[in-house]
ROSE-4610 file (N, C-alpha, C; in Angstrom, 1 decimal, always signed):
// ROSE-4610
residu = [X/X/X/X/X/X/X/X/X/X/X/X/X/X/X/X/X/X/X/X/X/X/X/X/X/X/X/X/X/X/X/X/X/X/X/X/X/X/X/X/X/X/X/X/X/X/X/X/X/X/X/X/X/X/X/X/X/X/X/X/X/X/X/X/X/X/X/X/X/X/X/X/X/X/X/X/X/X/X/X/X/X/X/X/X/X/X/X/X/X/X/X/X/X/X/X/X/X/X/X/X/X/X/X/X/X/X/X/X/X/X/X/X/X/X/X/X/X/X/X/X/X/X/X/X/X/X/X/X/X/X/X/X/X/X/X/X/X/X/X/X/X/X/X/X/X/X/X/X/X/X/X/X/X/X/X/X/X/X/X/X/X/X/X/X/X/X/X/X/X/X/X/X/X/X/X/X/X/X/X/X/X/X/X/X/X/X/X/X/X/X/X/X/X/X/X/X/X/X/X/X/X/X/X/X/X/X/X/X/X/X/X/X/X/X/X/X/X/X/X/X/X/X/X/X/X/X/X/X/X/X/X/X/X/X/X/X/X/X/X/X/X/X/X/X/X/X/X/X/X/X/X/X/X/X/X/X/X/X/X/X/X/X/X/X/X/X/X/X/X/X/X/X/X/X/X/X/X/X/X/X/X/X/X/X/X/X/X/X/X/X/X/X/X]
num = [1/1/1/2/2/2/3/3/3/4/4/4/5/5/5/6/6/6/7/7/7/8/8/8/9/9/9/10/10/10/11/11/11/12/12/12/13/13/13/14/14/14/15/15/15/16/16/16/17/17/17/18/18/18/19/19/19/20/20/20/21/21/21/22/22/22/23/23/23/24/24/24/25/25/25/26/26/26/27/27/27/28/28/28/29/29/29/30/30/30/31/31/31/32/32/32/33/33/33/34/34/34/35/35/35/36/36/36/37/37/37/38/38/38/39/39/39/40/40/40/41/41/41/42/42/42/43/43/43/44/44/44/45/45/45/46/46/46/47/47/47/48/48/48/49/49/49/50/50/50/51/51/51/52/52/52/53/53/53/54/54/54/55/55/55/56/56/56/57/57/57/58/58/58/59/59/59/60/60/60/61/61/61/62/62/62/63/63/63/64/64/64/65/65/65/66/66/66/67/67/67/68/68/68/69/69/69/70/70/70/71/71/71/72/72/72/73/73/73/74/74/74/75/75/75/76/76/76/77/77/77/78/78/78/79/79/79/80/80/80/81/81/81/82/82/82/83/83/83/84/84/84/85/85/85/86/86/86/87/87/87/88/88/88/89/89/89/90/90/90/91/91/91/92/92/92/93/93/93/94/94/94/95/95/95/96/96/96/97/97/97/98/98/98]
x = [-21.4/-19.8/-19.3/-18.6/-17.8/-16.6/-16.3/-15.8/-14.3/-13.2/-11.8/-11.6/-11.4/-11.1/-11.6/-13.1/-13.6/-13.8/-13.6/-13.6/-12.1/-12.2/-11.1/-9.9/-8.9/-7.8/-7.3/-6.5/-5.4/-4.0/-3.4/-1.8/-1.2/+0.0/+0.7/+2.2/+2.6/+3.7/+4.8/+5.9/+7.1/+7.9/+7.9/+8.2/+10.1/+11.1/+12.7/+13.2/+13.8/+14.5/+14.5/+14.4/+14.1/+13.1/+12.4/+10.7/+10.1/+10.8/+10.6/+10.9/+10.0/+10.6/+10.5/+9.5/+9.5/+8.1/+7.3/+6.0/+5.0/+6.1/+5.6/+4.1/+4.1/+2.9/+1.6/+1.9/+0.4/+0.5/+1.3/+1.7/+0.4/+0.9/+0.5/-1.4/-1.8/-3.1/-3.8/-2.9/-3.7/-3.8/-3.2/-3.0/-4.1/-4.1/-4.8/-6.4/-6.8/-7.8/-8.5/-7.5/-7.8/-8.0/-7.8/-8.1/-9.2/-9.8/-10.9/-10.6/-9.1/-8.9/-9.4/-9.0/-9.5/-7.7/-7.4/-6.5/-5.5/-4.1/-3.5/-1.5/-1.5/+0.2/+0.7/+2.0/+3.0/+4.3/+4.8/+6.4/+6.9/+7.7/+8.1/+9.4/+9.9/+11.1/+12.1/+12.8/+14.0/+14.3/+13.5/+13.6/+13.9/+13.9/+14.2/+13.1/+12.2/+11.0/+9.5/+8.3/+7.4/+6.4/+5.4/+4.4/+3.0/+2.7/+1.2/+0.1/-0.7/-1.6/-3.0/-3.1/-4.3/-5.3/-6.5/-7.4/-8.5/-8.9/-9.6/-9.6/-10.2/-9.6/-8.8/-8.2/-6.4/-6.2/-6.9/-6.4/-6.1/-6.7/-6.5/-5.4/-5.1/-3.7/-2.5/-2.8/-1.7/-1.1/-2.1/-1.8/-1.2/-1.4/-0.6/+0.4/+1.3/+2.3/+3.0/+2.5/+3.1/+3.5/+2.7/+3.1/+3.7/+3.7/+4.4/+6.4/+6.4/+7.7/+7.9/+7.3/+7.8/+7.8/+7.1/+7.2/+6.8/+6.9/+7.0/+8.0/+8.3/+9.7/+10.8/+10.7/+11.7/+12.2/+11.1/+11.8/+12.6/+13.3/+14.1/+13.7/+13.1/+12.5/+13.5/+14.3/+15.1/+14.3/+13.8/+12.3/+10.9/+10.5/+8.9/+8.8/+8.6/+8.4/+6.8/+6.4/+5.0/+4.3/+3.5/+2.9/+1.2/+0.3/-0.6/-1.6/-2.5/-3.5/-4.7/-5.2/-6.7/-7.6/-8.3/-8.8/-9.6/-9.9/-10.5/-11.4/-12.7/-13.2/-13.1/-11.6/-11.3/-10.5/-10.7/-10.0/-10.8/-10.4/-11.5/-10.9/-11.4/-10.8/-9.5/-8.7/-7.2/-6.9/-5.8/-5.6/-4.1/-3.1/-2.1/-2.5/-1.6/-1.4/-0.1/-0.3/+0.5/+1.9]
y = [-14.9/-15.1/-13.5/-13.0/-11.8/-11.3/-10.3/-10.0/-10.1/-11.1/-10.9/-9.8/-9.0/-7.3/-6.8/-6.8/-6.6/-6.5/-8.1/-8.9/-8.1/-8.5/-7.9/-9.0/-8.5/-9.0/-8.0/-8.5/-8.5/-8.3/-7.0/-7.1/-6.4/-7.2/-7.3/-6.2/-5.3/-5.0/-4.1/-4.9/-4.1/-3.1/-1.8/-1.0/-0.8/-0.7/-0.2/+0.9/+1.5/+2.8/+3.9/+4.8/+6.0/+6.7/+5.8/+5.8/+6.6/+6.6/+6.8/+8.3/+9.2/+10.7/+11.9/+11.3/+11.9/+11.7/+11.6/+11.8/+10.8/+9.7/+8.3/+7.7/+7.4/+7.3/+7.9/+9.1/+10.2/+10.0/+9.7/+10.0/+8.4/+7.2/+6.1/+5.9/+6.4/+7.2/+7.6/+8.9/+9.7/+8.5/+8.1/+7.1/+6.3/+5.4/+4.3/+4.9/+5.9/+6.6/+7.1/+7.4/+7.8/+6.8/+5.8/+4.7/+4.0/+4.2/+3.3/+2.2/+2.1/+1.3/+1.0/+0.1/-0.2/-0.5/-0.2/-0.6/+0.1/-0.2/+0.3/+0.9/+1.5/+1.5/+2.0/+1.6/+1.7/+1.9/+2.4/+2.3/+1.2/+0.3/-0.5/+0.1/-1.1/-0.6/-0.5/-1.0/-0.9/+0.2/+1.3/+2.3/+2.9/+1.5/+1.7/+1.3/+0.6/+0.1/+0.7/+0.2/+0.9/-0.6/-1.1/-1.7/-1.4/-2.0/-1.4/-2.5/-2.5/-3.9/-2.9/-3.5/-2.7/-3.8/-3.5/-4.3/-4.2/-4.3/-4.0/-4.7/-4.1/-4.6/-4.6/-5.6/-5.6/-4.3/-3.9/-2.5/-1.4/-1.8/-0.2/-0.5/-1.9/-2.4/-2.6/-2.6/-2.3/-0.7/-0.3/+1.2/+1.8/+1.1/+1.5/+1.3/-0.4/-0.6/+0.4/+1.0/+2.0/+2.9/+3.7/+4.7/+4.3/+3.3/+2.5/+2.7/+2.3/+2.3/+3.5/+4.3/+5.7/+6.8/+6.4/+7.0/+8.8/+9.8/+11.0/+11.3/+13.1/+13.5/+13.2/+13.5/+13.4/+11.7/+10.5/+9.1/+8.6/+7.6/+6.8/+5.6/+5.0/+3.4/+2.7/+1.8/+0.8/-0.8/-0.6/-2.5/-2.5/-3.2/-3.2/-4.7/-5.4/-6.6/-7.0/-7.5/-8.0/-9.4/-9.1/-10.9/-10.6/-11.1/-11.4/-12.7/-11.9/-12.8/-12.8/-13.9/-14.1/-12.9/-12.2/-10.8/-11.3/-10.6/-10.4/-9.0/-9.2/-8.0/-7.3/-7.1/-6.7/-5.4/-4.8/-3.5/-2.3/-1.6/+0.1/+0.9/+2.0/+3.5/+3.2/+3.3/+3.5/+4.7/+4.0/+5.0/+4.6/+5.5/+5.3/+4.5/+3.1/+2.4/+3.0/+3.0/+3.5/+2.1]
z = [-12.0/-11.5/-11.7/-10.6/-10.5/-11.3/-12.1/-13.0/-11.9/-12.2/-11.5/-11.4/-12.5/-12.3/-11.0/-10.8/-10.0/-8.3/-8.3/-7.5/-6.4/-5.0/-4.1/-4.4/-3.9/-3.9/-2.6/-2.1/-0.8/-1.3/-1.0/-1.3/+0.1/+0.4/+1.9/+1.0/+1.3/+0.5/+1.2/+1.1/+2.4/+1.4/+1.8/+0.9/+1.4/+0.9/+1.9/+0.9/+2.0/+1.2/+2.6/+2.0/+2.8/+2.8/+3.4/+3.4/+4.8/+5.7/+6.8/+7.3/+7.8/+7.9/+6.5/+5.6/+3.9/+4.0/+4.6/+4.2/+3.6/+3.1/+2.8/+3.4/+4.5/+4.8/+4.3/+4.7/+4.2/+2.4/+2.3/+0.1/+0.0/+0.9/+0.5/+1.0/+2.2/+2.2/+1.2/+0.9/-0.2/-1.6/-1.6/-3.0/-3.1/-1.9/-1.3/-1.7/-0.9/-0.9/-2.0/-2.7/-4.3/-5.1/-4.7/-5.9/-5.2/-4.1/-3.8/-3.0/-2.5/-1.7/-0.2/+0.5/+2.0/+2.3/+3.6/+3.9/+5.2/+5.6/+6.7/+6.0/+6.7/+6.2/+7.7/+7.8/+9.1/+9.1/+9.8/+9.8/+10.5/+9.7/+10.3/+11.6/+12.7/+13.8/+13.2/+12.4/+11.6/+11.1/+11.0/+10.3/+8.8/+8.2/+6.6/+5.7/+6.6/+5.8/+6.1/+5.8/+5.4/+5.2/+6.1/+5.4/+5.1/+3.8/+3.6/+3.1/+3.8/+3.3/+2.8/+1.4/+0.8/+0.4/+0.2/-0.7/-1.0/-2.1/-3.5/-5.2/-5.8/-7.0/-7.9/-8.3/-9.2/-9.6/-10.5/-11.8/-10.5/-9.5/-8.3/-7.2/-7.1/-6.1/-7.5/-8.3/-9.7/-9.6/-9.6/-9.8/-8.7/-7.1/-6.1/-5.9/-6.7/-6.6/-7.2/-8.9/-9.7/-7.9/-7.7/-6.4/-5.4/-4.9/-3.9/-4.5/-6.1/-6.4/-6.7/-6.8/-6.9/-6.0/-5.0/-3.5/-4.0/-2.4/-2.8/-3.1/-3.6/-3.9/-2.6/-1.7/-0.5/-0.3/-0.3/-0.5/-1.8/-1.4/-2.2/-1.7/-2.7/-2.6/-3.3/-2.7/-2.6/-3.6/-2.8/-3.1/-2.9/-3.1/-2.7/-2.9/-1.9/-1.8/-1.8/-3.2/-2.9/-2.4/-1.4/-1.2/-1.5/-2.5/-2.2/-1.4/-0.8/+0.2/+0.0/+1.0/+0.7/+1.2/+0.6/+1.1/+2.1/+3.4/+4.5/+4.6/+5.5/+5.4/+6.5/+7.1/+8.2/+8.0/+7.0/+6.4/+6.6/+7.2/+6.9/+6.2/+5.9/+5.1/+5.2/+4.0/+4.1/+5.3/+5.9/+7.4/+7.8/+8.4/+9.1/+10.3/+10.5/+11.7/+12.5/+13.8/+14.3/+15.0]
């Protein structure tokens, strides 16, 4: 039986605040790659939210959540909504999605 911490989990997060035009997506990609996660990040059309989909071991995802709540220096994060979903094999290395 696979260890729970090492098995894949999938996170869908929506980050709200001043998170567009401040390098937030690049910040998330760097954090996701450093943590060994697969996933994607994109700006949402309302101009106030960024969507993050990430998959990997739960401890790495928990570390990413801390990074999302902090954001890069020019960002101002108001809220981070989290939704845990079923892992799927459809995510490549962490990247920005248009």
